[in-house]
N, C-alpha and C positions, 0 to 999 in steps of 0.2 A: 644408488645404483641406476636410478631412473634416469635422474640428471645423466651420469655418464652416458647413458646408452643413446639420450638426446644428442648428446655433444658428440656421438659418434656419427649420428646421422648428419647433423649442421656440417663436421668436417666431410662427409663423403659427399654431400650435394657441393658442397664447395669446391672439392677438387672435379667433380665432373664437369662443371661448368669453366674452372679455369683448365681445365686438359683439353676440354673440347677445341676451346678458344685455340690453345698452343697448336694443335692438332692443324688447324685450318693454315697455319701457316707456312706446312709443306707443300710439296709437291705431287699430289695423290689423287685421281679421278675420281676415288671411293667405288670404285667397281662400276662407274656409268663409261657410255663411249665417250670419247675422245668429242665427239662433235655434241653431243649433249650436254657434256660437263662445262665446255666452253658457252655455250648458251646459256646455262645457270650461271656461272661465274660473271659473264658479262650484263645478264639481268640485273645481278644483284650491283655489279659495280655501276649501273647505270643509275640505279636507285639515289646512290650518292650524290649523282648531278641535277637532283630534280629542282626547280625553281618554287615551284608552287605546286600543291595537289590538294585533294577531296578525300576524306578518307568515313570510314563507318567501321565499327568492330560490336562483337559481342566477346564476354568474357564472363566466365564461370571458374569457381572454385569450391572444393568441395572435401573438408577435412575430417573423416569418422575414423571409429573408435580410440579417440583420443581424451573418453570422460568429458569432463568440462572444456576441452580443446574442440569439439568437435564444431562444425560451424560451415557456413557456405555462402558464398555470394554469385549474383549474378546480376552484370551490368551491360548496359547498350553505350557507345558512344557516338558522335557524329562529328565533324568539324572540318576545319579547312587550315592550309598552316603554307606561311611562306619560308624561304631558308636565307631571306636577304638580311644579312647581317647589320646592313645600317640601317631598316626599317623594317624588325621583324615584326610579323604578326602571323596571331594563331587564335583558333577557336575551338572549343571545346564543351560539349552539352554532354553530361553524362546522368544516367538516370538508373535508376535498379534498386536492389535490395540486399542486407547482410543480415544472415540470421545466426544466431549463437543459443542454443535449445530450441524454446520455445519462441525467444524473442526475436523477432524482425526489425529491422532498422532500416527505415527508406533512405536511400541515395540520390539525390538529385543535386548536382554541382556543375557549376559552370564555370567558365576562363576564358578570359579574352585580351589577348596582348595586342596591343594598335597604340600609336602615337607615343613608343616609348614610355608606355603604363601598363602596368598589368591588374586586372580586374579579375577579383574571385566572389563569385556567391555560393556560398555552401549553405542558403536557404533561409539567412536571416537579411538579406540583398547584397546590393554589389559595392564592394569596397575595394579603392583601387590604392595603386601607389607607384610611384617612378620603378620601370623595371629593374636599372640597375641596383637600384637602391636593395630591392629585394632579392637580388643573384646576389648582392655583396652581403645579404645579411645570411642565407642559405650557407655560402662559402665562408664566412665566420663561425657560425654556428656547425658545420662540419669540423674544419682545422681543428677548433677547440676539444673537440670531440675526438679527435685522431690524437691530438698532443697529448689528452688527460687518459688516452687507452692507451698511447706509447709508454708515458709516466708509471705503470704499471709494473711492479718488480716481479710478477710471474708471470707463466703463460696462459695458467690457468685461470688469471685474475683478468684476460681480456688482452696481457699489454703486448702490443708489436714490437718492442723492443725485445721482448722476450723473446718472439718467435722469430723475428729477422736473428736475434744471436744466438739461435739452438744450434749445437752443434750438427754437422749434416745436411741442414736446410737448404746451403747453397748447390751442397752437390745433388741432393733431392731433385731439388728443381732444374738442374741442368741434365737429368737422367729425364725427362720428360721427352730431351729431343730424340730418343729412342724410341718413342712410340710412333708404331705405324698406323695410320689413321682408319684405312683399310681393313683393319682388323678388328674395328667395333664400329664402325662407320658405314651403313650403305646407302649409295645414290640410283634411285629410279627414276624412269620417265612410262607415263603414259597421256597417249593424247584424249582430251575430252573437248569437245565441242570447238574444234580450233584452235584451242589453248593446249599448251605442254605442262604436263602436269607433273611437277618435281616432287618427291620424297624422301627427305633423310632420314634413315633409321639408326637411333643409335642403342647400342646393345649394350645396357648398364653393366652386366654382369660382365661381360670379356672388359670391356674399358677397367672395372674396379680389382677384375684379376691380372691386368697385365703386369710383369715384372718390372718395368720402367717405373712403376708407381711404388712399388717398395719401401725407397727411401723416405718417400713424402706420408706412406702410412705409419712409420716408425715414428717419425715427429709428430704426426696429428694424434696417433696413442698414445704417446706420451703427455702432450697435450690436455689431452682428456683423462686421463688418469693421474695427471700431476704429480707423476714419479720424478720429473725431473727438482721438483724443487720440496717433496718430502722425502728424497735420498733413498727411495725407493730404486732396487737396480735396474738399470734400461732393460726391455725385450730385448731377446737374443732375436737375430735373424730369423730362426727357426721358429721362433713363437710368432714373430712380424707374419710371415708367410703362413702359419696358421690361421691367423686373425684375418687378415687378408684376406684367403679363402672364406671364411666365416659369414662376413660382410656381404662379399660379389655374391655368395649362394641366398643371401637377406633379399637382393635384388633381383635374383633370377628370374622374377615375373614381370619388373619393372619395365615398361615402355615410354619412350621417347621418341617422339617423331616432329617433323617439321616438312610442312608441304608446302610448296609454292606454285603459283598458276602464272605462265609466262607466255607472252604472245609472242609467238615466235616472231612475226614481221616487223615488231617494235623493239623485239629483246627488253619489253618491260614486264615488271611484275603485276599483276593487277589484285593477286590475294594472296595472303600468308595464314597457314594456319598451325599454331605450336599446341602440342597436344601431349599431356605427361600423366602419368598413373605412376605413381609409386605405392607398393606394399612399403609397410611400415609397423611389420611385427617384431622389430625391435624394441620400439616404442608401449607395444602394447597388441596384443593379438587381434586380427583380423583389422587394424591401422592401417590408414591407406590416405595418399593425397592425390587428388584428381582436378586436374587445371586445363583448362583450353581458352586459347584467345584466338579470335579468327578476325580479320581484319581485309577489307577490302579498301581500293586504292582507286580514284581516277581523276580523271580532269588537271593532268600532267601540262604543269608550267601555262593554266590558263588562268586567267586575271582572278582574284578573288578581292572581297569586300566585307572586312571586320569593323562591327561598329561599336562605339563606344556605348556602354549602358547608359540609359538616359537620367536612371536613378543613381548612379555611382556616389560615393560618399570616396573623397580621398582621403586617407590616412595621415598622409604627411602635409601639413599646413602649406608648405612654400610649391607643394607641387600645384600644376593645374592640370583639368580635364580637357583632352585634344581633342575638340570636336571636326 
């Protein structure tokens, strides 16, 4: 039963992410004035055009009320990046700690991309390899995992083939087009120190209660219960509606906000903050996950310099360290 409850939570969270992404494709100012909405969307579009930038961020995560799965993390990162595909450069220095129970584990990671190579230091020294080989390995591992998953015979075993072949999934996804973003998303603006402070609030409960999600809930609940493979009767529409309402109620106090600070003169984002607070009583009494990611951006399109670690050891013999 606990596994079933956790499966429902994971499915719901996946639905939230997928649905919000789909909603942004629609024409809706989300309750903001047209002028404010235009500034906000322009700033986000401009971010995709930058060539270089400096950044620093803090990130926290706290999972409580989950017994042995309780944990917390607190990290700080800083670095620079270049989006030049012909000669990408990137630097990240990450420090912090992760705690599970009474055991605290320090986090001290460095990443450099320069000269066609990637260098990583996890505390045991700098190790490098050609960037294209590293990316090829990541892609290969991902595709192998996906093909293995797709080969699973049943949806509850994690099979993508089972998911895509489930009756009604295509219609359920099409139903997302009926979502009205302003029903569960609200964009507001405040001015602070010459910056336009935009806040996007997601009403999780209202989103989960949307009739447009009924088909996806029906499919997801069948996946989680394994009814399609066990021969158990499929849930009726009335049962799905009831379960959808129950799940929406479980997230009635959930909050997800995304804040962006925009310079009105340049229409550029200077800072972004994502804050998530999800009560998970469905997993256990008092269970909750809280996360916060706060990043500041600066020095747009200014020259950057990423240096090769002096003591880097190349993991691929034929590769050479570019100095």
